[in-house]
DRENPA-286858 format. One line per 4 residues: number of its first residue (from 0); their letters; for each residue x, y, z of C-alpha. Coordinates in steps of 0.25 Angstrom, whole numbers. Layout:
# residues N
NUM	a	X:Y:Z | ...
END
This chain:
# residues 722
0	maak	564:-401:28 | 576:-405:19 | 585:-416:24 | 598:-412:31
4	tvkt	611:-419:35 | 617:-417:48 | 630:-421:53 | 629:-428:67
8	ycrf	635:-440:75 | 630:-453:80 | 629:-454:95 | 624:-469:96
12	chay	637:-471:103 | 649:-462:106 | 657:-464:93 | 649:-452:87
16	cpme	650:-455:73 | 647:-443:64 | 634:-445:55 | 626:-437:45
20	atve	611:-437:47 | 601:-433:37 | 588:-427:43 | 575:-423:37
24	dnrl	563:-417:44 | 570:-421:57 | 571:-435:53 | 584:-442:52
28	islv	584:-449:38 | 599:-453:37 | 611:-455:46 | 625:-458:39
32	pdts	639:-457:43 | 646:-443:42 | 657:-447:32 | 663:-433:32
36	nevy	667:-435:46 | 683:-435:47 | 684:-443:60 | 673:-454:58
40	ggyt	674:-455:43 | 659:-459:41 | 659:-470:52 | 646:-473:60
44	cikg	642:-486:66 | 630:-495:64 | 623:-490:77 | 624:-475:74
48	rqli	618:-477:60 | 605:-481:67 | 602:-468:73 | 591:-465:63
52	eqid	583:-477:68 | 586:-474:83 | 580:-460:82 | 567:-466:77
56	hptr	567:-480:83 | 554:-485:88 | 560:-488:102 | 565:-474:104
60	lqqs	558:-466:115 | 552:-454:109 | 548:-448:123 | 550:-450:138
64	qkkq	543:-461:145 | 539:-463:159 | 537:-476:166 | 522:-479:171
68	pdgs	518:-486:184 | 515:-499:175 | 530:-499:170 | 526:-494:156
72	faai	531:-481:150 | 523:-469:146 | 528:-457:138 | 531:-444:145
76	gseq	535:-430:141 | 550:-428:144 | 547:-415:151 | 537:-422:160
80	alde	547:-434:162 | 558:-424:166 | 549:-417:176 | 546:-430:183
84	iaaq	560:-435:182 | 566:-423:188 | 556:-423:199 | 559:-437:203
88	lqai	574:-435:202 | 572:-423:212 | 565:-432:221 | 575:-443:221
92	ldqy	586:-432:223 | 579:-426:235 | 577:-440:241 | 589:-447:238
96	gprs	600:-437:235 | 608:-434:222 | 615:-448:221 | 601:-455:219
100	iasy	600:-449:205 | 609:-455:194 | 611:-455:179 | 616:-466:170
104	ngty	622:-460:157 | 623:-471:147 | 630:-472:134 | 620:-465:126
108	syqn	621:-453:135 | 635:-451:131 | 631:-448:117 | 623:-435:121
112	saah	635:-425:123 | 628:-418:134 | 621:-429:142 | 632:-433:152
116	dvar	636:-418:156 | 622:-414:159 | 619:-427:166 | 632:-424:175
120	afhs	627:-410:177 | 614:-416:182 | 621:-425:192 | 629:-414:197
124	aigs	617:-405:199 | 610:-415:208 | 623:-420:215 | 622:-434:210
128	psyy	635:-442:207 | 626:-453:201 | 630:-451:187 | 633:-464:179
132	tsvt	637:-467:165 | 639:-479:156 | 654:-476:156 | 656:-483:170
136	idqp	649:-495:165 | 660:-500:157 | 673:-491:157 | 675:-483:170
140	akva	689:-488:170 | 692:-481:157 | 686:-468:159 | 688:-466:174
144	igpt	695:-476:183 | 707:-479:173 | 711:-464:172 | 708:-461:187
148	rmgw	718:-472:191 | 729:-470:181 | 727:-455:177 | 727:-451:162
152	wngg	735:-444:152 | 731:-430:148 | 736:-431:134 | 728:-443:130
156	shmw	731:-457:125 | 734:-460:110 | 723:-460:101 | 719:-470:90
160	ndsd	723:-462:78 | 738:-460:82 | 740:-474:88 | 748:-486:83
164	vali	742:-496:93 | 729:-498:101 | 726:-508:111 | 711:-510:112
168	ignn	706:-518:124 | 691:-523:123 | 686:-511:114 | 679:-514:101
172	tlvs	678:-500:95 | 673:-506:81 | 660:-510:88 | 659:-502:100
176	hysi	663:-488:95 | 669:-486:108 | 684:-482:111 | 692:-472:118
180	pggi	704:-464:112 | 715:-473:108 | 706:-485:104 | 699:-487:91
184	psfs	691:-474:89 | 676:-476:91 | 673:-467:79 | 676:-474:66
188	phna	683:-486:73 | 684:-495:61 | 691:-484:53 | 700:-480:65
192	lreg	704:-494:67 | 707:-496:52 | 715:-483:52 | 723:-487:64
196	kqrg	727:-500:58 | 731:-494:45 | 741:-485:52 | 747:-497:59
200	mkli	740:-496:72 | 741:-509:80 | 728:-513:87 | 728:-522:99
204	cidp	715:-528:105 | 712:-535:118 | 698:-541:117 | 692:-554:120
208	rvte	684:-553:107 | 689:-552:93 | 682:-539:91 | 681:-530:79
212	vasr	693:-522:85 | 701:-535:89 | 700:-541:75 | 707:-529:70
216	sdlh	718:-528:80 | 732:-532:78 | 733:-539:91 | 720:-545:98
220	lqvr	722:-550:112 | 709:-558:114 | 709:-558:129 | 700:-567:138
224	pghd	689:-557:143 | 693:-550:156 | 708:-550:155 | 710:-537:147
228	aavv	717:-530:159 | 727:-542:161 | 731:-541:146 | 733:-526:147
232	aaii	741:-528:160 | 750:-539:153 | 752:-529:141 | 757:-519:151
236	avii	766:-529:157 | 772:-532:144 | 774:-518:140 | 781:-515:154
240	aekl	790:-527:154 | 795:-525:140 | 796:-510:143 | 787:-506:131
244	ydka	781:-494:139 | 783:-480:138 | 793:-478:149 | 795:-463:147
248	fcde	780:-460:148 | 778:-470:160 | 789:-463:167 | 784:-449:166
252	hteg	769:-451:166 | 765:-464:174 | 768:-471:187 | 766:-485:192
256	lqql	773:-492:180 | 782:-501:189 | 770:-506:197 | 762:-508:185
260	akqt	774:-516:179 | 775:-525:192 | 760:-527:193 | 758:-532:178
264	lryt	770:-541:178 | 761:-553:181 | 752:-549:169 | 761:-557:159
268	peav	756:-559:145 | 757:-574:148 | 748:-574:160 | 738:-564:155
272	gaaa	738:-570:141 | 735:-584:147 | 723:-579:155 | 718:-569:145
276	gvpa	719:-579:133 | 728:-571:124 | 743:-575:120 | 753:-568:129
280	sqiv	760:-564:116 | 748:-555:112 | 749:-548:125 | 764:-545:123
284	eaar	761:-541:109 | 750:-532:113 | 760:-525:123 | 771:-523:113
288	vfag	762:-518:102 | 755:-508:111 | 767:-503:118 | 776:-503:105
292	atrg	767:-493:98 | 768:-478:99 | 754:-474:101 | 741:-481:105
296	tavt	732:-484:117 | 725:-495:124 | 710:-494:126 | 699:-502:132
300	gtgp	685:-505:129 | 673:-507:137 | 674:-522:136 | 686:-524:145
304	emgp	682:-512:153 | 669:-520:157 | 677:-532:161 | 687:-536:172
308	hpnl	697:-526:178 | 693:-513:169 | 700:-504:179 | 713:-512:177
312	lqhl	711:-513:162 | 709:-498:160 | 721:-495:169 | 730:-504:162
316	vqvl	726:-499:148 | 729:-485:153 | 742:-490:158 | 745:-497:145
320	naic	743:-483:138 | 751:-476:148 | 764:-485:149 | 764:-485:134
324	grhy	763:-470:133 | 751:-469:125 | 747:-455:127 | 750:-442:120
328	rage	762:-435:124 | 767:-420:126 | 768:-414:112 | 758:-423:106
332	rlpn	745:-418:100 | 732:-424:105 | 724:-430:94 | 711:-425:100
336	pgvl	711:-415:111 | 696:-414:110 | 686:-405:104 | 676:-403:115
340	tpag	685:-405:127 | 692:-393:133 | 704:-386:127 | 717:-386:135
344	praa	731:-391:135 | 735:-406:137 | 747:-411:144 | 754:-425:141
348	qatg	753:-429:156 | 745:-438:165 | 735:-435:175 | 737:-444:186
352	pqpq	727:-454:192 | 715:-448:200 | 713:-459:211 | 703:-450:219
356	wlte	693:-452:207 | 692:-466:211 | 688:-463:226 | 683:-449:228
360	gvks	670:-449:219 | 656:-452:224 | 656:-467:229 | 647:-477:224
364	rvse	637:-482:235 | 640:-496:230 | 655:-496:233 | 666:-487:239
368	dice	675:-491:228 | 666:-486:217 | 664:-471:215 | 662:-460:205
372	tvvl	670:-463:192 | 678:-451:186 | 677:-451:171 | 688:-443:164
376	spyg	683:-434:152 | 689:-423:144 | 681:-414:153 | 686:-419:166
380	plke	683:-430:176 | 668:-434:176 | 662:-442:188 | 651:-453:187
384	mpta	647:-465:195 | 650:-479:191 | 639:-486:183 | 643:-499:187
388	visd	637:-498:201 | 625:-489:198 | 615:-500:200 | 620:-503:214
392	emll	619:-488:216 | 604:-489:213 | 602:-501:221 | 610:-498:234
396	egdg	601:-491:243 | 604:-479:252 | 610:-465:250 | 613:-462:236
400	qika	606:-473:229 | 602:-470:215 | 587:-468:214 | 586:-461:200
404	licv	593:-464:187 | 594:-456:174 | 598:-466:163 | 603:-458:151
408	ggnp	606:-465:138 | 609:-479:145 | 603:-492:147 | 608:-496:161
412	llaw	600:-508:163 | 608:-514:151 | 621:-507:154 | 623:-508:169
416	pdqq	631:-520:174 | 622:-530:182 | 609:-528:175 | 600:-535:186
420	kahr	606:-525:196 | 604:-513:186 | 590:-517:184 | 587:-517:199
424	alag	594:-504:200 | 586:-497:189 | 573:-503:194 | 575:-498:208
428	ldll	577:-483:204 | 567:-472:208 | 569:-466:195 | 575:-471:182
432	vcid	575:-461:170 | 581:-465:156 | 584:-457:144 | 583:-468:133
436	lrms	580:-468:119 | 572:-481:121 | 566:-490:131 | 579:-497:135
440	ataq	580:-507:146 | 583:-496:156 | 573:-487:151 | 562:-497:153
444	mady	565:-496:168 | 565:-481:168 | 555:-472:175 | 557:-461:164
448	ilap	563:-463:150 | 567:-450:142 | 568:-451:127 | 582:-445:122
452	klcl	586:-438:110 | 595:-447:101 | 608:-442:96 | 604:-436:83
456	ered	593:-429:90 | 603:-420:98 | 616:-412:98 | 629:-418:103
460	vtll	644:-416:102 | 654:-427:102 | 658:-424:117 | 661:-438:121
464	tdiw	671:-442:110 | 678:-428:110 | 692:-434:113 | 689:-448:107
468	hdkp	693:-444:93 | 707:-443:88 | 704:-429:82 | 697:-417:89
472	ysqy	683:-421:83 | 669:-417:87 | 655:-416:82 | 643:-409:86
476	trtv	630:-414:81 | 617:-406:81 | 603:-412:82 | 600:-420:70
480	veae	586:-423:72 | 577:-417:82 | 571:-428:92 | 557:-431:91
484	gdki	548:-434:103 | 551:-430:117 | 566:-433:119 | 577:-426:127
488	eewe	592:-427:127 | 599:-434:139 | 605:-421:144 | 592:-414:143
492	ffwa	586:-424:154 | 596:-420:164 | 595:-405:161 | 579:-406:162
496	vakr	579:-414:175 | 589:-404:181 | 581:-392:177 | 569:-398:184
500	mgla	576:-401:196 | 582:-387:197 | 596:-391:195 | 607:-383:188
504	ltlp	616:-392:179 | 630:-388:176 | 640:-393:165 | 655:-393:167
508	ngpi	656:-379:160 | 644:-372:165 | 629:-373:169 | 618:-378:161
512	dmen	606:-369:158 | 595:-375:167 | 584:-365:162 | 584:-368:147
516	kpak	588:-381:142 | 602:-379:136 | 605:-383:121 | 614:-395:119
520	fdll	624:-387:113 | 625:-378:125 | 627:-390:134 | 638:-396:126
524	anit	645:-382:125 | 645:-382:140 | 651:-396:141 | 662:-393:130
528	hgsr	665:-379:135 | 680:-376:132 | 681:-386:121 | 692:-386:111
532	vple	682:-384:100 | 669:-375:104 | 657:-384:103 | 650:-373:94
536	tiyn	661:-376:84 | 658:-391:84 | 643:-388:84 | 645:-380:71
540	tegg	654:-390:64 | 646:-400:55 | 649:-414:59 | 661:-420:67
544	avfd	674:-413:65 | 688:-413:69 | 691:-399:75 | 703:-391:74
548	vpdv	707:-390:88 | 721:-385:93 | 731:-397:94 | 733:-401:109
552	ilep	748:-404:110 | 750:-411:124 | 759:-403:133 | 770:-409:142
556	adpa	766:-414:155 | 765:-404:166 | 774:-409:178 | 765:-401:188
560	tqgr	752:-409:183 | 758:-422:177 | 752:-434:183 | 756:-449:181
564	lqlf	748:-461:175 | 746:-471:187 | 749:-485:181 | 747:-492:194
568	ppgl	736:-486:202 | 731:-491:215 | 723:-504:214 | 729:-508:201
572	deel	737:-520:207 | 724:-526:212 | 718:-524:198 | 730:-531:192
576	aaay	729:-542:202 | 714:-544:199 | 716:-545:184 | 728:-554:186
580	adlq	719:-563:194 | 709:-564:184 | 719:-570:174 | 720:-582:183
584	aatd	705:-583:187 | 698:-596:183 | 686:-595:175 | 673:-598:182
588	pnyp	668:-611:177 | 654:-606:179 | 656:-593:170 | 667:-597:161
592	mllv	665:-586:150 | 667:-571:150 | 657:-562:145 | 663:-549:138
596	srrm	656:-537:133 | 656:-532:119 | 650:-522:109 | 641:-524:98
600	knty	640:-515:85 | 625:-514:85 | 623:-508:99 | 628:-497:108
604	nstg	626:-503:122 | 611:-505:123 | 607:-497:111 | 606:-502:97
608	pels	599:-515:95 | 585:-508:94 | 589:-501:81 | 586:-510:69
612	llkr	599:-511:61 | 607:-513:74 | 596:-523:78 | 599:-531:66
616	kgtt	613:-532:71 | 609:-540:83 | 599:-539:95 | 606:-546:105
620	npaf	620:-546:112 | 625:-560:109 | 634:-568:118 | 646:-570:109
624	vhpq	653:-583:112 | 664:-591:106 | 658:-602:98 | 666:-613:106
628	elsa	659:-608:118 | 646:-609:112 | 649:-623:107 | 654:-628:120
632	rgia	640:-624:126 | 631:-629:115 | 627:-615:112 | 623:-611:97
636	dgei	626:-598:91 | 614:-589:94 | 608:-597:105 | 603:-590:118
640	vevy	613:-593:130 | 614:-588:144 | 626:-580:148 | 627:-581:163
644	srhg	636:-575:174 | 637:-576:189 | 627:-564:189 | 617:-566:179
648	aipa	613:-573:165 | 609:-568:152 | 604:-574:139 | 612:-571:126
652	vata	613:-575:112 | 625:-584:110 | 634:-580:98 | 646:-587:93
656	sddi	658:-578:91 | 673:-581:90 | 677:-567:93 | 676:-570:108
660	kpga	685:-579:115 | 680:-592:121 | 675:-590:135 | 670:-577:132
664	isms	656:-571:129 | 654:-557:123 | 641:-550:124 | 637:-535:123
668	hcwg	632:-528:135 | 619:-518:136 | 610:-528:129 | 597:-535:134
672	gspd	586:-530:143 | 581:-529:157 | 584:-540:167 | 570:-539:172
676	paah	564:-553:169 | 551:-546:165 | 559:-540:153 | 562:-553:147
680	addk	575:-548:141 | 582:-562:141 | 571:-567:132 | 575:-556:122
684	vrei	590:-559:122 | 590:-560:106 | 583:-547:105 | 590:-538:116
688	gsnt	602:-546:121 | 606:-548:135 | 612:-540:146 | 626:-544:150
692	nrli	625:-535:163 | 616:-546:169 | 628:-554:170 | 636:-544:179
696	dnre	636:-541:193 | 640:-526:193 | 647:-527:207 | 655:-540:204
700	rser	669:-538:200 | 667:-523:199 | 678:-513:197 | 684:-504:207
704	ysgm	680:-489:207 | 670:-491:196 | 662:-503:201 | 662:-507:186
708	arqs	656:-521:184 | 663:-532:176 | 654:-532:163 | 663:-540:154
712	sipv	671:-553:156 | 659:-558:164 | 661:-573:168 | 649:-580:162
716	airk	644:-593:156 | 634:-596:145 | 624:-607:143 | 614:-611:133
720	ls	599:-607:136 | 589:-618:133
END
């Protein structure tokens, strides 16, 4: 068969970079950037270019596996595995009730455009609220708690392409390829940053490291870890004191400004700067530059959101955008109203806070203060339980205890906070099913492992990023190569198990055919029913494209439905007081350093180091430390050290780096192996790295509402291992 070239897009992460694949006899022989794409301009990253090797990698599972009585695994046909899993789930459901069956949907599951909707349909069919995702590990404040407490602007915030300023807080998009609208776009981020700078955009960065983004910023506040919220409070205080805020917008669309002004008075640039390790003049300059611009937003990354006071930080960032009026107004055109989202008018008005979402959902069995998280999406509010306490839900005996877990595209043994507890929780399950492309640390604990199709072996559409672009852009990819061996898609698992259990699954726009397995396109057509551009049109368009959708001009606010953004919700005074107290807190002499999280170019959470080119970039997650800290302890660059906290200790490879402040350590998360001594993971630190979640007690200093653990700015110490 002659070779053919197919336009597709990468789903190694959620940047969705367009590619051209050359296929011959169902073998992928070439994969290159799609240079004709008008949005990405031929951009791809080093990870996505390894998809050819990933398909044929020797560690990839070619068929399902079942754990044997002696702990080994043996191949099993997927149909038989599904029969057995469905029977066991039914027995658990009958004995323990709906809440006993949980699923955890990790970062890889997000790249399958039908996986989450069908998983939610399965949970709805059995009546189980135990639906968990990776989102609530690191950013529940951004996607749920922040909008719930303050409300949101229906016209959206300013996008990168039409802004003249951006405030980036702990987000290194040039490495992570993660951002939200208003920040550096995750697609072609180097080009986007270059173009922004060329048109005169001012970039302000708050980060404890001199990251790739920070080194290109006009103003970098190299803050001491853990004080991001205090610095933003000080910026707000300056803007209010100097009357730099948008008074007209605040008067019409917000409430609580006077309370906010009073409560942030003590956050002076001098007091905050002294504690946070930045000059007071930089805080004042940041406030004046940001407020003095016409357009532009402040955004946060997972780094500060995993650190102290994430609920407060996210609220203050939303406040900063609100008081400076960084939202599209009546009469303005939305840059991207969405392609796959429902059509309809948009008004330049606020939807007020929804405090009931914080208290009326299903309560965690761990704490009455923790309940279902309501995540806002273009399709409406979606509910999920907070992953921060899922281990506790597994270990806490009694009615509602989780007995079965379906792990989809995730590696919770490496990702969940408090690794020792996570290991005990996973080991205690009656049934653990993993859908995983290889024998990950979690999969090795599973009763069944189902081998999934990889991204180039399935159809998908850019559903996740539909409103992330600054133009109405979308792409549908057909299957590039047919999967060999016995493999299934993530959504197929939930459909097949539901069919065996006699369940009827329903998506938001209608039921799923439970007699005959539906085509992927039909599922996606159901999910996107009523979209601005019909899915069939996108399907029949070769490659990614900007679609000609009618302009959406924001309508004036409707007095009957207009809400107000709440700048000072209940409880904010306590959070501000706690963050201020931290400014004066003494350093613990036993744990004088702070461990902060970071991203690395050659990995996407726990995926990447197994691939040969990425492996050559590094096989461990070093402990990056300022040279003077290493010298003071007699530690040489490259030596093995022990990083220890009040909760645990891990080995790490010490690496001198002057891009981090003295007194801080920077390490990437989701590395290492099992904490089980029999696994001898610590002996392989140079080959597999170490897991920073062993340093964390997930219930210590956890956040209100979400129970989120503090996973960055962890007090630690280091010592040389003999």
